[in-house]
mmCIF entry with sequence, helices, sheets and N, C-alpha, C, O atoms, coordinates in Angstrom:
data_MODEL
# 
_entry.id   MODEL 
# 
_entity.id                         1 
_entity.type                       polymer 
_entity.pdbx_number_of_molecules   1 
# 
_entity_poly.entity_id                      1 
_entity_poly.type                           'polypeptide(L)' 
_entity_poly.nstd_linkage                   no 
_entity_poly.nstd_monomer                   no 
_entity_poly.pdbx_seq_one_letter_code       MIRFLFLIPLVLCILWTIYLQANGYRIRDGKQGYLYIIIISTVIAAFYTLMLWLTN 
_entity_poly.pdbx_seq_one_letter_code_can   MIRFLFLIPLVLCILWTIYLQANGYRIRDGKQGYLYIIIISTVIAAFYTLMLWLTN 
_entity_poly.pdbx_strand_id                 A 
# 
loop_
_entity_poly_seq.entity_id 
_entity_poly_seq.num 
_entity_poly_seq.mon_id 
_entity_poly_seq.hetero 
1 1  MET n 
1 2  ILE n 
1 3  ARG n 
1 4  PHE n 
1 5  LEU n 
1 6  PHE n 
1 7  LEU n 
1 8  ILE n 
1 9  PRO n 
1 10 LEU n 
1 11 VAL n 
1 12 LEU n 
1 13 CYS n 
1 14 ILE n 
1 15 LEU n 
1 16 TRP n 
1 17 THR n 
1 18 ILE n 
1 19 TYR n 
1 20 LEU n 
1 21 GLN n 
1 22 ALA n 
1 23 ASN n 
1 24 GLY n 
1 25 TYR n 
1 26 ARG n 
1 27 ILE n 
1 28 ARG n 
1 29 ASP n 
1 30 GLY n 
1 31 LYS n 
1 32 GLN n 
1 33 GLY n 
1 34 TYR n 
1 35 LEU n 
1 36 TYR n 
1 37 ILE n 
1 38 ILE n 
1 39 ILE n 
1 40 ILE n 
1 41 SER n 
1 42 THR n 
1 43 VAL n 
1 44 ILE n 
1 45 ALA n 
1 46 ALA n 
1 47 PHE n 
1 48 TYR n 
1 49 THR n 
1 50 LEU n 
1 51 MET n 
1 52 LEU n 
1 53 TRP n 
1 54 LEU n 
1 55 THR n 
1 56 ASN n 
# 
_struct_asym.id          A 
_struct_asym.entity_id   1 
# 
loop_
_struct_conf.conf_type_id 
_struct_conf.id 
_struct_conf.pdbx_PDB_helix_id 
_struct_conf.beg_label_comp_id 
_struct_conf.beg_label_asym_id 
_struct_conf.beg_label_seq_id 
_struct_conf.pdbx_beg_PDB_ins_code 
_struct_conf.end_label_comp_id 
_struct_conf.end_label_asym_id 
_struct_conf.end_label_seq_id 
_struct_conf.pdbx_end_PDB_ins_code 
_struct_conf.beg_auth_comp_id 
_struct_conf.beg_auth_asym_id 
_struct_conf.beg_auth_seq_id 
_struct_conf.end_auth_comp_id 
_struct_conf.end_auth_asym_id 
_struct_conf.end_auth_seq_id 
_struct_conf.pdbx_PDB_helix_class 
_struct_conf.details 
_struct_conf.pdbx_PDB_helix_length 
HELX_P HELX_P1 AA1 ILE A 2  ? PHE A 4  ? ILE A 2  PHE A 4  5 ? 3  
HELX_P HELX_P2 AA2 LEU A 7  ? ALA A 22 ? LEU A 7  ALA A 22 1 ? 16 
HELX_P HELX_P3 AA3 ARG A 28 ? GLY A 30 ? ARG A 28 GLY A 30 5 ? 3  
HELX_P HELX_P4 AA4 LYS A 31 ? THR A 55 ? LYS A 31 THR A 55 1 ? 25 
# 
_struct_conf_type.id          HELX_P 
_struct_conf_type.criteria    ? 
_struct_conf_type.reference   ? 
# 
loop_
_atom_site.group_PDB 
_atom_site.id 
_atom_site.type_symbol 
_atom_site.label_atom_id 
_atom_site.label_alt_id 
_atom_site.label_comp_id 
_atom_site.label_asym_id 
_atom_site.label_entity_id 
_atom_site.label_seq_id 
_atom_site.pdbx_PDB_ins_code 
_atom_site.Cartn_x 
_atom_site.Cartn_y 
_atom_site.Cartn_z 
_atom_site.occupancy 
_atom_site.B_iso_or_equiv 
_atom_site.pdbx_formal_charge 
_atom_site.auth_seq_id 
_atom_site.auth_comp_id 
_atom_site.auth_asym_id 
_atom_site.auth_atom_id 
_atom_site.pdbx_PDB_model_num 
ATOM 1   N N  . MET A 1 1  ? 0.811   -1.215 -0.010  1.00 0.00 ? 1  MET A N  1 
ATOM 2   C CA . MET A 1 1  ? -0.002  0.011  0.003   1.00 0.00 ? 1  MET A CA 1 
ATOM 3   C C  . MET A 1 1  ? 0.871   1.277  -0.002  1.00 0.00 ? 1  MET A C  1 
ATOM 4   O O  . MET A 1 1  ? 0.614   2.212  -0.761  1.00 0.00 ? 1  MET A O  1 
ATOM 5   N N  . ILE A 1 2  ? 1.862   1.295  0.818   1.00 0.00 ? 2  ILE A N  1 
ATOM 6   C CA . ILE A 1 2  ? 2.734   2.456  0.906   1.00 0.00 ? 2  ILE A CA 1 
ATOM 7   C C  . ILE A 1 2  ? 3.421   2.743  -0.387  1.00 0.00 ? 2  ILE A C  1 
ATOM 8   O O  . ILE A 1 2  ? 3.691   3.905  -0.691  1.00 0.00 ? 2  ILE A O  1 
ATOM 9   N N  . ARG A 1 3  ? 3.723   1.709  -1.182  1.00 0.00 ? 3  ARG A N  1 
ATOM 10  C CA . ARG A 1 3  ? 4.442   1.888  -2.428  1.00 0.00 ? 3  ARG A CA 1 
ATOM 11  C C  . ARG A 1 3  ? 3.620   2.623  -3.487  1.00 0.00 ? 3  ARG A C  1 
ATOM 12  O O  . ARG A 1 3  ? 4.165   3.122  -4.471  1.00 0.00 ? 3  ARG A O  1 
ATOM 13  N N  . PHE A 1 4  ? 2.308   2.682  -3.275  1.00 0.00 ? 4  PHE A N  1 
ATOM 14  C CA . PHE A 1 4  ? 1.481   3.318  -4.253  1.00 0.00 ? 4  PHE A CA 1 
ATOM 15  C C  . PHE A 1 4  ? 1.034   4.735  -3.858  1.00 0.00 ? 4  PHE A C  1 
ATOM 16  O O  . PHE A 1 4  ? 0.147   5.322  -4.476  1.00 0.00 ? 4  PHE A O  1 
ATOM 17  N N  . LEU A 1 5  ? 1.682   5.262  -2.802  1.00 0.00 ? 5  LEU A N  1 
ATOM 18  C CA . LEU A 1 5  ? 1.270   6.629  -2.353  1.00 0.00 ? 5  LEU A CA 1 
ATOM 19  C C  . LEU A 1 5  ? 1.662   7.694  -3.425  1.00 0.00 ? 5  LEU A C  1 
ATOM 20  O O  . LEU A 1 5  ? 1.037   8.754  -3.464  1.00 0.00 ? 5  LEU A O  1 
ATOM 21  N N  . PHE A 1 6  ? 2.610   7.457  -4.237  1.00 0.00 ? 6  PHE A N  1 
ATOM 22  C CA . PHE A 1 6  ? 2.972   8.438  -5.272  1.00 0.00 ? 6  PHE A CA 1 
ATOM 23  C C  . PHE A 1 6  ? 1.836   8.604  -6.278  1.00 0.00 ? 6  PHE A C  1 
ATOM 24  O O  . PHE A 1 6  ? 1.824   9.607  -6.991  1.00 0.00 ? 6  PHE A O  1 
ATOM 25  N N  . LEU A 1 7  ? 0.900   7.695  -6.376  1.00 0.00 ? 7  LEU A N  1 
ATOM 26  C CA . LEU A 1 7  ? -0.191  7.763  -7.317  1.00 0.00 ? 7  LEU A CA 1 
ATOM 27  C C  . LEU A 1 7  ? -1.206  8.823  -6.862  1.00 0.00 ? 7  LEU A C  1 
ATOM 28  O O  . LEU A 1 7  ? -1.913  9.378  -7.703  1.00 0.00 ? 7  LEU A O  1 
ATOM 29  N N  . ILE A 1 8  ? -1.294  9.111  -5.602  1.00 0.00 ? 8  ILE A N  1 
ATOM 30  C CA . ILE A 1 8  ? -2.273  10.123 -5.191  1.00 0.00 ? 8  ILE A CA 1 
ATOM 31  C C  . ILE A 1 8  ? -2.060  11.432 -5.863  1.00 0.00 ? 8  ILE A C  1 
ATOM 32  O O  . ILE A 1 8  ? -2.968  11.895 -6.554  1.00 0.00 ? 8  ILE A O  1 
ATOM 33  N N  . PRO A 1 9  ? -0.862  12.110 -5.708  1.00 0.00 ? 9  PRO A N  1 
ATOM 34  C CA . PRO A 1 9  ? -0.667  13.404 -6.431  1.00 0.00 ? 9  PRO A CA 1 
ATOM 35  C C  . PRO A 1 9  ? -0.657  13.255 -7.982  1.00 0.00 ? 9  PRO A C  1 
ATOM 36  O O  . PRO A 1 9  ? -1.073  14.160 -8.706  1.00 0.00 ? 9  PRO A O  1 
ATOM 37  N N  . LEU A 1 10 ? -0.198  12.154 -8.437  1.00 0.00 ? 10 LEU A N  1 
ATOM 38  C CA . LEU A 1 10 ? -0.143  11.933 -9.856  1.00 0.00 ? 10 LEU A CA 1 
ATOM 39  C C  . LEU A 1 10 ? -1.532  11.939 -10.489 1.00 0.00 ? 10 LEU A C  1 
ATOM 40  O O  . LEU A 1 10 ? -1.786  12.638 -11.470 1.00 0.00 ? 10 LEU A O  1 
ATOM 41  N N  . VAL A 1 11 ? -2.432  11.131 -9.893  1.00 0.00 ? 11 VAL A N  1 
ATOM 42  C CA . VAL A 1 11 ? -3.815  11.044 -10.430 1.00 0.00 ? 11 VAL A CA 1 
ATOM 43  C C  . VAL A 1 11 ? -4.557  12.392 -10.230 1.00 0.00 ? 11 VAL A C  1 
ATOM 44  O O  . VAL A 1 11 ? -5.263  12.861 -11.123 1.00 0.00 ? 11 VAL A O  1 
ATOM 45  N N  . LEU A 1 12 ? -4.384  12.975 -9.079  1.00 0.00 ? 12 LEU A N  1 
ATOM 46  C CA . LEU A 1 12 ? -5.040  14.310 -8.867  1.00 0.00 ? 12 LEU A CA 1 
ATOM 47  C C  . LEU A 1 12 ? -4.504  15.359 -9.839  1.00 0.00 ? 12 LEU A C  1 
ATOM 48  O O  . LEU A 1 12 ? -5.301  16.135 -10.365 1.00 0.00 ? 12 LEU A O  1 
ATOM 49  N N  . CYS A 1 13 ? -3.270  15.423 -10.093 1.00 0.00 ? 13 CYS A N  1 
ATOM 50  C CA . CYS A 1 13 ? -2.754  16.360 -11.083 1.00 0.00 ? 13 CYS A CA 1 
ATOM 51  C C  . CYS A 1 13 ? -3.251  16.130 -12.507 1.00 0.00 ? 13 CYS A C  1 
ATOM 52  O O  . CYS A 1 13 ? -3.523  17.073 -13.250 1.00 0.00 ? 13 CYS A O  1 
ATOM 53  N N  . ILE A 1 14 ? -3.364  14.841 -12.870 1.00 0.00 ? 14 ILE A N  1 
ATOM 54  C CA . ILE A 1 14 ? -3.891  14.458 -14.196 1.00 0.00 ? 14 ILE A CA 1 
ATOM 55  C C  . ILE A 1 14 ? -5.341  14.921 -14.267 1.00 0.00 ? 14 ILE A C  1 
ATOM 56  O O  . ILE A 1 14 ? -5.755  15.548 -15.243 1.00 0.00 ? 14 ILE A O  1 
ATOM 57  N N  . LEU A 1 15 ? -6.117  14.605 -13.216 1.00 0.00 ? 15 LEU A N  1 
ATOM 58  C CA . LEU A 1 15 ? -7.501  15.051 -13.228 1.00 0.00 ? 15 LEU A CA 1 
ATOM 59  C C  . LEU A 1 15 ? -7.687  16.547 -13.277 1.00 0.00 ? 15 LEU A C  1 
ATOM 60  O O  . LEU A 1 15 ? -8.541  17.082 -13.985 1.00 0.00 ? 15 LEU A O  1 
ATOM 61  N N  . TRP A 1 16 ? -6.851  17.198 -12.495 1.00 0.00 ? 16 TRP A N  1 
ATOM 62  C CA . TRP A 1 16 ? -6.852  18.698 -12.504 1.00 0.00 ? 16 TRP A CA 1 
ATOM 63  C C  . TRP A 1 16 ? -6.552  19.242 -13.883 1.00 0.00 ? 16 TRP A C  1 
ATOM 64  O O  . TRP A 1 16 ? -7.219  20.183 -14.312 1.00 0.00 ? 16 TRP A O  1 
ATOM 65  N N  . THR A 1 17 ? -5.605  18.712 -14.584 1.00 0.00 ? 17 THR A N  1 
ATOM 66  C CA . THR A 1 17 ? -5.260  19.101 -15.947 1.00 0.00 ? 17 THR A CA 1 
ATOM 67  C C  . THR A 1 17 ? -6.342  18.880 -16.913 1.00 0.00 ? 17 THR A C  1 
ATOM 68  O O  . THR A 1 17 ? -6.619  19.712 -17.777 1.00 0.00 ? 17 THR A O  1 
ATOM 69  N N  . ILE A 1 18 ? -6.987  17.703 -16.764 1.00 0.00 ? 18 ILE A N  1 
ATOM 70  C CA . ILE A 1 18 ? -8.183  17.413 -17.662 1.00 0.00 ? 18 ILE A CA 1 
ATOM 71  C C  . ILE A 1 18 ? -9.322  18.419 -17.406 1.00 0.00 ? 18 ILE A C  1 
ATOM 72  O O  . ILE A 1 18 ? -9.960  18.895 -18.345 1.00 0.00 ? 18 ILE A O  1 
ATOM 73  N N  . TYR A 1 19 ? -9.559  18.722 -16.160 1.00 0.00 ? 19 TYR A N  1 
ATOM 74  C CA . TYR A 1 19 ? -10.542 19.692 -15.789 1.00 0.00 ? 19 TYR A CA 1 
ATOM 75  C C  . TYR A 1 19 ? -10.271 21.043 -16.390 1.00 0.00 ? 19 TYR A C  1 
ATOM 76  O O  . TYR A 1 19 ? -11.145 21.671 -16.990 1.00 0.00 ? 19 TYR A O  1 
ATOM 77  N N  . LEU A 1 20 ? -9.062  21.472 -16.220 1.00 0.00 ? 20 LEU A N  1 
ATOM 78  C CA . LEU A 1 20 ? -8.692  22.826 -16.788 1.00 0.00 ? 20 LEU A CA 1 
ATOM 79  C C  . LEU A 1 20 ? -8.854  22.925 -18.292 1.00 0.00 ? 20 LEU A C  1 
ATOM 80  O O  . LEU A 1 20 ? -9.397  23.896 -18.818 1.00 0.00 ? 20 LEU A O  1 
ATOM 81  N N  . GLN A 1 21 ? -8.360  21.875 -18.982 1.00 0.00 ? 21 GLN A N  1 
ATOM 82  C CA . GLN A 1 21 ? -8.490  21.826 -20.415 1.00 0.00 ? 21 GLN A CA 1 
ATOM 83  C C  . GLN A 1 21 ? -9.966  21.777 -20.870 1.00 0.00 ? 21 GLN A C  1 
ATOM 84  O O  . GLN A 1 21 ? -10.355 22.447 -21.827 1.00 0.00 ? 21 GLN A O  1 
ATOM 85  N N  . ALA A 1 22 ? -10.760 20.980 -20.170 1.00 0.00 ? 22 ALA A N  1 
ATOM 86  C CA . ALA A 1 22 ? -12.157 20.843 -20.563 1.00 0.00 ? 22 ALA A CA 1 
ATOM 87  C C  . ALA A 1 22 ? -12.916 22.163 -20.373 1.00 0.00 ? 22 ALA A C  1 
ATOM 88  O O  . ALA A 1 22 ? -13.889 22.410 -21.085 1.00 0.00 ? 22 ALA A O  1 
ATOM 89  N N  . ASN A 1 23 ? -12.514 22.976 -19.475 1.00 0.00 ? 23 ASN A N  1 
ATOM 90  C CA . ASN A 1 23 ? -13.225 24.264 -19.227 1.00 0.00 ? 23 ASN A CA 1 
ATOM 91  C C  . ASN A 1 23 ? -12.561 25.423 -19.874 1.00 0.00 ? 23 ASN A C  1 
ATOM 92  O O  . ASN A 1 23 ? -12.971 26.558 -19.635 1.00 0.00 ? 23 ASN A O  1 
ATOM 93  N N  . GLY A 1 24 ? -11.533 25.211 -20.702 1.00 0.00 ? 24 GLY A N  1 
ATOM 94  C CA . GLY A 1 24 ? -10.923 26.315 -21.448 1.00 0.00 ? 24 GLY A CA 1 
ATOM 95  C C  . GLY A 1 24 ? -9.925  27.110 -20.731 1.00 0.00 ? 24 GLY A C  1 
ATOM 96  O O  . GLY A 1 24 ? -9.567  28.192 -21.196 1.00 0.00 ? 24 GLY A O  1 
ATOM 97  N N  . TYR A 1 25 ? -9.422  26.632 -19.573 1.00 0.00 ? 25 TYR A N  1 
ATOM 98  C CA . TYR A 1 25 ? -8.394  27.382 -18.850 1.00 0.00 ? 25 TYR A CA 1 
ATOM 99  C C  . TYR A 1 25 ? -6.977  26.942 -19.271 1.00 0.00 ? 25 TYR A C  1 
ATOM 100 O O  . TYR A 1 25 ? -6.800  25.830 -19.769 1.00 0.00 ? 25 TYR A O  1 
ATOM 101 N N  . ARG A 1 26 ? -6.039  27.753 -19.086 1.00 0.00 ? 26 ARG A N  1 
ATOM 102 C CA . ARG A 1 26 ? -4.684  27.403 -19.353 1.00 0.00 ? 26 ARG A CA 1 
ATOM 103 C C  . ARG A 1 26 ? -4.096  26.668 -18.097 1.00 0.00 ? 26 ARG A C  1 
ATOM 104 O O  . ARG A 1 26 ? -4.608  26.785 -16.984 1.00 0.00 ? 26 ARG A O  1 
ATOM 105 N N  . ILE A 1 27 ? -3.060  25.953 -18.333 1.00 0.00 ? 27 ILE A N  1 
ATOM 106 C CA . ILE A 1 27 ? -2.364  25.219 -17.220 1.00 0.00 ? 27 ILE A CA 1 
ATOM 107 C C  . ILE A 1 27 ? -1.889  26.313 -16.210 1.00 0.00 ? 27 ILE A C  1 
ATOM 108 O O  . ILE A 1 27 ? -2.004  26.134 -14.997 1.00 0.00 ? 27 ILE A O  1 
ATOM 109 N N  . ARG A 1 28 ? -1.394  27.364 -16.701 1.00 0.00 ? 28 ARG A N  1 
ATOM 110 C CA . ARG A 1 28 ? -0.860  28.476 -15.837 1.00 0.00 ? 28 ARG A CA 1 
ATOM 111 C C  . ARG A 1 28 ? -1.982  29.016 -14.944 1.00 0.00 ? 28 ARG A C  1 
ATOM 112 O O  . ARG A 1 28 ? -1.710  29.388 -13.802 1.00 0.00 ? 28 ARG A O  1 
ATOM 113 N N  . ASP A 1 29 ? -3.229  29.072 -15.418 1.00 0.00 ? 29 ASP A N  1 
ATOM 114 C CA . ASP A 1 29 ? -4.313  29.537 -14.592 1.00 0.00 ? 29 ASP A CA 1 
ATOM 115 C C  . ASP A 1 29 ? -4.621  28.637 -13.418 1.00 0.00 ? 29 ASP A C  1 
ATOM 116 O O  . ASP A 1 29 ? -5.200  29.101 -12.436 1.00 0.00 ? 29 ASP A O  1 
ATOM 117 N N  . GLY A 1 30 ? -4.258  27.362 -13.478 1.00 0.00 ? 30 GLY A N  1 
ATOM 118 C CA . GLY A 1 30 ? -4.595  26.399 -12.440 1.00 0.00 ? 30 GLY A CA 1 
ATOM 119 C C  . GLY A 1 30 ? -3.382  26.091 -11.503 1.00 0.00 ? 30 GLY A C  1 
ATOM 120 O O  . GLY A 1 30 ? -3.400  25.088 -10.790 1.00 0.00 ? 30 GLY A O  1 
ATOM 121 N N  . LYS A 1 31 ? -2.367  26.929 -11.509 1.00 0.00 ? 31 LYS A N  1 
ATOM 122 C CA . LYS A 1 31 ? -1.232  26.570 -10.703 1.00 0.00 ? 31 LYS A CA 1 
ATOM 123 C C  . LYS A 1 31 ? -1.460  26.549 -9.268  1.00 0.00 ? 31 LYS A C  1 
ATOM 124 O O  . LYS A 1 31 ? -0.750  25.830 -8.566  1.00 0.00 ? 31 LYS A O  1 
ATOM 125 N N  . GLN A 1 32 ? -2.462  27.329 -8.714  1.00 0.00 ? 32 GLN A N  1 
ATOM 126 C CA . GLN A 1 32 ? -2.801  27.328 -7.291  1.00 0.00 ? 32 GLN A CA 1 
ATOM 127 C C  . GLN A 1 32 ? -3.378  25.942 -6.960  1.00 0.00 ? 32 GLN A C  1 
ATOM 128 O O  . GLN A 1 32 ? -3.119  25.404 -5.884  1.00 0.00 ? 32 GLN A O  1 
ATOM 129 N N  . GLY A 1 33 ? -4.161  25.363 -7.891  1.00 0.00 ? 33 GLY A N  1 
ATOM 130 C CA . GLY A 1 33 ? -4.667  23.990 -7.618  1.00 0.00 ? 33 GLY A CA 1 
ATOM 131 C C  . GLY A 1 33 ? -3.608  22.971 -7.554  1.00 0.00 ? 33 GLY A C  1 
ATOM 132 O O  . GLY A 1 33 ? -3.685  22.063 -6.726  1.00 0.00 ? 33 GLY A O  1 
ATOM 133 N N  . TYR A 1 34 ? -2.626  23.063 -8.375  1.00 0.00 ? 34 TYR A N  1 
ATOM 134 C CA . TYR A 1 34 ? -1.449  22.158 -8.307  1.00 0.00 ? 34 TYR A CA 1 
ATOM 135 C C  . TYR A 1 34 ? -0.722  22.293 -7.019  1.00 0.00 ? 34 TYR A C  1 
ATOM 136 O O  . TYR A 1 34 ? -0.264  21.289 -6.474  1.00 0.00 ? 34 TYR A O  1 
ATOM 137 N N  . LEU A 1 35 ? -0.588  23.473 -6.503  1.00 0.00 ? 35 LEU A N  1 
ATOM 138 C CA . LEU A 1 35 ? 0.058   23.737 -5.239  1.00 0.00 ? 35 LEU A CA 1 
ATOM 139 C C  . LEU A 1 35 ? -0.775  23.087 -4.055  1.00 0.00 ? 35 LEU A C  1 
ATOM 140 O O  . LEU A 1 35 ? -0.196  22.483 -3.152  1.00 0.00 ? 35 LEU A O  1 
ATOM 141 N N  . TYR A 1 36 ? -2.051  23.221 -4.087  1.00 0.00 ? 36 TYR A N  1 
ATOM 142 C CA . TYR A 1 36 ? -2.922  22.573 -3.144  1.00 0.00 ? 36 TYR A CA 1 
ATOM 143 C C  . TYR A 1 36 ? -2.786  21.079 -3.165  1.00 0.00 ? 36 TYR A C  1 
ATOM 144 O O  . TYR A 1 36 ? -2.695  20.436 -2.119  1.00 0.00 ? 36 TYR A O  1 
ATOM 145 N N  . ILE A 1 37 ? -2.773  20.505 -4.396  1.00 0.00 ? 37 ILE A N  1 
ATOM 146 C CA . ILE A 1 37 ? -2.649  19.048 -4.546  1.00 0.00 ? 37 ILE A CA 1 
ATOM 147 C C  . ILE A 1 37 ? -1.298  18.569 -3.918  1.00 0.00 ? 37 ILE A C  1 
ATOM 148 O O  . ILE A 1 37 ? -1.268  17.562 -3.210  1.00 0.00 ? 37 ILE A O  1 
ATOM 149 N N  . ILE A 1 38 ? -0.234  19.277 -4.178  1.00 0.00 ? 38 ILE A N  1 
ATOM 150 C CA . ILE A 1 38 ? 1.073   18.870 -3.668  1.00 0.00 ? 38 ILE A CA 1 
ATOM 151 C C  . ILE A 1 38 ? 1.104   18.991 -2.154  1.00 0.00 ? 38 ILE A C  1 
ATOM 152 O O  . ILE A 1 38 ? 1.631   18.100 -1.488  1.00 0.00 ? 38 ILE A O  1 
ATOM 153 N N  . ILE A 1 39 ? 0.560   20.058 -1.588  1.00 0.00 ? 39 ILE A N  1 
ATOM 154 C CA . ILE A 1 39 ? 0.552   20.230 -0.097  1.00 0.00 ? 39 ILE A CA 1 
ATOM 155 C C  . ILE A 1 39 ? -0.287  19.114 0.568   1.00 0.00 ? 39 ILE A C  1 
ATOM 156 O O  . ILE A 1 39 ? 0.157   18.473 1.521   1.00 0.00 ? 39 ILE A O  1 
ATOM 157 N N  . ILE A 1 40 ? -1.503  18.903 0.043   1.00 0.00 ? 40 ILE A N  1 
ATOM 158 C CA . ILE A 1 40 ? -2.369  17.866 0.630   1.00 0.00 ? 40 ILE A CA 1 
ATOM 159 C C  . ILE A 1 40 ? -1.726  16.553 0.577   1.00 0.00 ? 40 ILE A C  1 
ATOM 160 O O  . ILE A 1 40 ? -1.731  15.827 1.571   1.00 0.00 ? 40 ILE A O  1 
ATOM 161 N N  . SER A 1 41 ? -1.124  16.174 -0.617  1.00 0.00 ? 41 SER A N  1 
ATOM 162 C CA . SER A 1 41 ? -0.512  14.877 -0.789  1.00 0.00 ? 41 SER A CA 1 
ATOM 163 C C  . SER A 1 41 ? 0.673   14.711 0.156   1.00 0.00 ? 41 SER A C  1 
ATOM 164 O O  . SER A 1 41 ? 0.886   13.629 0.703   1.00 0.00 ? 41 SER A O  1 
ATOM 165 N N  . THR A 1 42 ? 1.433   15.767 0.345   1.00 0.00 ? 42 THR A N  1 
ATOM 166 C CA . THR A 1 42 ? 2.511   15.750 1.267   1.00 0.00 ? 42 THR A CA 1 
ATOM 167 C C  . THR A 1 42 ? 2.068   15.450 2.687   1.00 0.00 ? 42 THR A C  1 
ATOM 168 O O  . THR A 1 42 ? 2.680   14.651 3.395   1.00 0.00 ? 42 THR A O  1 
ATOM 169 N N  . VAL A 1 43 ? 1.005   16.100 3.079   1.00 0.00 ? 43 VAL A N  1 
ATOM 170 C CA . VAL A 1 43 ? 0.431   15.866 4.423   1.00 0.00 ? 43 VAL A CA 1 
ATOM 171 C C  . VAL A 1 43 ? -0.065  14.410 4.536   1.00 0.00 ? 43 VAL A C  1 
ATOM 172 O O  . VAL A 1 43 ? 0.135   13.776 5.572   1.00 0.00 ? 43 VAL A O  1 
ATOM 173 N N  . ILE A 1 44 ? -0.672  13.905 3.544   1.00 0.00 ? 44 ILE A N  1 
ATOM 174 C CA . ILE A 1 44 ? -1.117  12.492 3.567   1.00 0.00 ? 44 ILE A CA 1 
ATOM 175 C C  . ILE A 1 44 ? 0.049   11.578 3.688   1.00 0.00 ? 44 ILE A C  1 
ATOM 176 O O  . ILE A 1 44 ? 0.030   10.661 4.509   1.00 0.00 ? 44 ILE A O  1 
ATOM 177 N N  . ALA A 1 45 ? 1.114   11.799 2.866   1.00 0.00 ? 45 ALA A N  1 
ATOM 178 C CA . ALA A 1 45 ? 2.272   10.884 2.894   1.00 0.00 ? 45 ALA A CA 1 
ATOM 179 C C  . ALA A 1 45 ? 2.985   10.977 4.236   1.00 0.00 ? 45 ALA A C  1 
ATOM 180 O O  . ALA A 1 45 ? 3.454   9.962  4.750   1.00 0.00 ? 45 ALA A O  1 
ATOM 181 N N  . ALA A 1 46 ? 3.081   12.212 4.832   1.00 0.00 ? 46 ALA A N  1 
ATOM 182 C CA . ALA A 1 46 ? 3.678   12.368 6.133   1.00 0.00 ? 46 ALA A CA 1 
ATOM 183 C C  . ALA A 1 46 ? 2.920   11.653 7.194   1.00 0.00 ? 46 ALA A C  1 
ATOM 184 O O  . ALA A 1 46 ? 3.517   11.032 8.073   1.00 0.00 ? 46 ALA A O  1 
ATOM 185 N N  . PHE A 1 47 ? 1.604   11.723 7.140   1.00 0.00 ? 47 PHE A N  1 
ATOM 186 C CA . PHE A 1 47 ? 0.797   11.015 8.079   1.00 0.00 ? 47 PHE A CA 1 
ATOM 187 C C  . PHE A 1 47 ? 0.969   9.500  8.038   1.00 0.00 ? 47 PHE A C  1 
ATOM 188 O O  . PHE A 1 47 ? 1.117   8.845  9.070   1.00 0.00 ? 47 PHE A O  1 
ATOM 189 N N  . TYR A 1 48 ? 0.945   8.968  6.839   1.00 0.00 ? 48 TYR A N  1 
ATOM 190 C CA . TYR A 1 48 ? 1.152   7.482  6.690   1.00 0.00 ? 48 TYR A CA 1 
ATOM 191 C C  . TYR A 1 48 ? 2.554   7.122  7.063   1.00 0.00 ? 48 TYR A C  1 
ATOM 192 O O  . TYR A 1 48 ? 2.779   6.049  7.624   1.00 0.00 ? 48 TYR A O  1 
ATOM 193 N N  . THR A 1 49 ? 3.480   7.943  6.786   1.00 0.00 ? 49 THR A N  1 
ATOM 194 C CA . THR A 1 49 ? 4.849   7.613  7.232   1.00 0.00 ? 49 THR A CA 1 
ATOM 195 C C  . THR A 1 49 ? 5.013   7.613  8.776   1.00 0.00 ? 49 THR A C  1 
ATOM 196 O O  . THR A 1 49 ? 5.698   6.765  9.348   1.00 0.00 ? 49 THR A O  1 
ATOM 197 N N  . LEU A 1 50 ? 4.379   8.565  9.395   1.00 0.00 ? 50 LEU A N  1 
ATOM 198 C CA . LEU A 1 50 ? 4.395   8.700  10.855  1.00 0.00 ? 50 LEU A CA 1 
ATOM 199 C C  . LEU A 1 50 ? 3.672   7.438  11.438  1.00 0.00 ? 50 LEU A C  1 
ATOM 200 O O  . LEU A 1 50 ? 4.193   6.787  12.344  1.00 0.00 ? 50 LEU A O  1 
ATOM 201 N N  . MET A 1 51 ? 2.530   7.130  10.928  1.00 0.00 ? 51 MET A N  1 
ATOM 202 C CA . MET A 1 51 ? 1.789   5.950  11.437  1.00 0.00 ? 51 MET A CA 1 
ATOM 203 C C  . MET A 1 51 ? 2.619   4.619  11.256  1.00 0.00 ? 51 MET A C  1 
ATOM 204 O O  . MET A 1 51 ? 2.656   3.758  12.136  1.00 0.00 ? 51 MET A O  1 
ATOM 205 N N  . LEU A 1 52 ? 3.267   4.515  10.079  1.00 0.00 ? 52 LEU A N  1 
ATOM 206 C CA . LEU A 1 52 ? 4.044   3.311  9.851   1.00 0.00 ? 52 LEU A CA 1 
ATOM 207 C C  . LEU A 1 52 ? 5.272   3.275  10.894  1.00 0.00 ? 52 LEU A C  1 
ATOM 208 O O  . LEU A 1 52 ? 5.630   2.218  11.414  1.00 0.00 ? 52 LEU A O  1 
ATOM 209 N N  . TRP A 1 53 ? 5.842   4.419  11.140  1.00 0.00 ? 53 TRP A N  1 
ATOM 210 C CA . TRP A 1 53 ? 6.967   4.494  12.062  1.00 0.00 ? 53 TRP A CA 1 
ATOM 211 C C  . TRP A 1 53 ? 6.536   4.190  13.501  1.00 0.00 ? 53 TRP A C  1 
ATOM 212 O O  . TRP A 1 53 ? 7.263   3.532  14.245  1.00 0.00 ? 53 TRP A O  1 
ATOM 213 N N  . LEU A 1 54 ? 5.338   4.679  13.890  1.00 0.00 ? 54 LEU A N  1 
ATOM 214 C CA . LEU A 1 54 ? 4.855   4.504  15.240  1.00 0.00 ? 54 LEU A CA 1 
ATOM 215 C C  . LEU A 1 54 ? 4.379   3.053  15.494  1.00 0.00 ? 54 LEU A C  1 
ATOM 216 O O  . LEU A 1 54 ? 4.440   2.556  16.618  1.00 0.00 ? 54 LEU A O  1 
ATOM 217 N N  . THR A 1 55 ? 3.947   2.449  14.513  1.00 0.00 ? 55 THR A N  1 
ATOM 218 C CA . THR A 1 55 ? 3.328   1.111  14.736  1.00 0.00 ? 55 THR A CA 1 
ATOM 219 C C  . THR A 1 55 ? 4.384   -0.056 14.566  1.00 0.00 ? 55 THR A C  1 
ATOM 220 O O  . THR A 1 55 ? 4.092   -1.220 14.838  1.00 0.00 ? 55 THR A O  1 
ATOM 221 N N  . ASN A 1 56 ? 5.504   0.289  14.147  1.00 0.00 ? 56 ASN A N  1 
ATOM 222 C CA . ASN A 1 56 ? 6.580   -0.825 13.971  1.00 0.00 ? 56 ASN A CA 1 
ATOM 223 C C  . ASN A 1 56 ? 7.386   -0.900 15.172  1.00 0.00 ? 56 ASN A C  1 
ATOM 224 O O  . ASN A 1 56 ? 8.302   -1.718 15.251  1.00 0.00 ? 56 ASN A O  1 
# 
């Protein structure tokens, strides 16, 4: 399960890019969304890493 954590930001960024293109926005217009995706994914990965460390 841990080895697939990199898929969370990858899939979210792909979906965000598809959304932007479908609604006629440029990628540059959605850079705040990419930043949110990276921050949230980092928090999720840190949480799982902490839980893995604490339970071993």
